[in-house]
N, C-alpha and C positions, 0 to 999 in steps of 0.2 A: 774238981773230981780227980782223984789219983788215976794215973795211967793204968789201964787194964781193968778198971772198975766198970762192970756192966752198967749201961745206961738204962734206967727203967723205961718201960713203954710209955708212961705218962709224960716223961721228960722228952722222949722222942716225938710224941704227938705235939707237945708245946713248941718244940723246935720247928716242926713242919708248919704249925699255925703261924708262928712268927715269920717264917720264910715266905709263906704265901701272902702274908700281910705286907710284905715289902721291906721288912726291917733289915738293916745292914747285917751282913754275915758276922762281922766283928762284934757287934752288939749282941746278937743272938748267942754267939759263942761265950762271951763274957757272962751273960745272964744265966746260962745253963752250965757253965763250968766245963766247956769243951773247946775245940779248936775250930776256926772258921772253915777249914777244909773238910772237917767231919760234917759240919752243917750242910755244906754243898753236896757231899757224897750222900748223906741221908736224904736230902730233898730229891736228888736225882733218882735214888733207889725207890722213892715213893712216887715217881712218875712226873716230877716237875722239871721243866726245862731249866738248864743251867743259865745263870745270869751272864750277860756279857762282861768281859773283863773291864774293870774300871767303873763298874756300876751302870746304872741306867743312863741312857743318853741324856745329855744336858740340854739339847735343843729339841724343842717340841716338833712333832711331825708337820704341823701346819706352818711352822717357820721354815722348815726344810723345803717344803713345797713352794712357799712364797719366794724363797731365795732362788731356787732353780727356775721357777717360772719367770721371775723378773730378769734374771741373767739371760735366759734363753730368748726373751723377747726384747733384748737390746738395752735394758737399763744399765747405766754405768755402775761399775763395781763400787765406786765411792758413794753413790746414791743408795745402793742396796745396803752397804755397811751402816750408813747413817740412819736410814729409815727403819731397818729391822734390828739394829743394835747387835750386829755380829761382826767379827773381824774379817779382814780381807782374806786371811788364810782359811778361815772357815768357809767363806763363800767359794773360794777356789776348790777346796776339798769336796764340798757338797756338789758343786757343778760337775767336777770330774767323776765323782761316784755315780752321778746320774747319767753319765755318758754324753753330756752336752759339750760340744767342742769349745775350747777356750778361745777367746778373741785375742788378736795381737794387741800388744800395748801400743798406744799412740806415742810417738816421740814428740817432745815439745819443740816448737819452731824457734 
């Protein structure tokens, strides 16, 4: 769609439907011949919450809870990473975000 061309109401409605369905902004924009930023602005103007930067979180909420719970209850970081298949950096980030104090690293003897 050329710049400055008014977007028909049916196209705007289709953009909003795609946004609500969870389609990626880039895909919506390419499908309807507009820009991803316009898709976001249009969706917010229609009362939909903006999506977090970088897309949806990649870690499911139940995994986040399991990581924080396990660490807070003394499970070893290596055990958590292996059992829940997340990186050590992810465990550290989630634990800090939850406000759980980090344990000191044990020095090998």
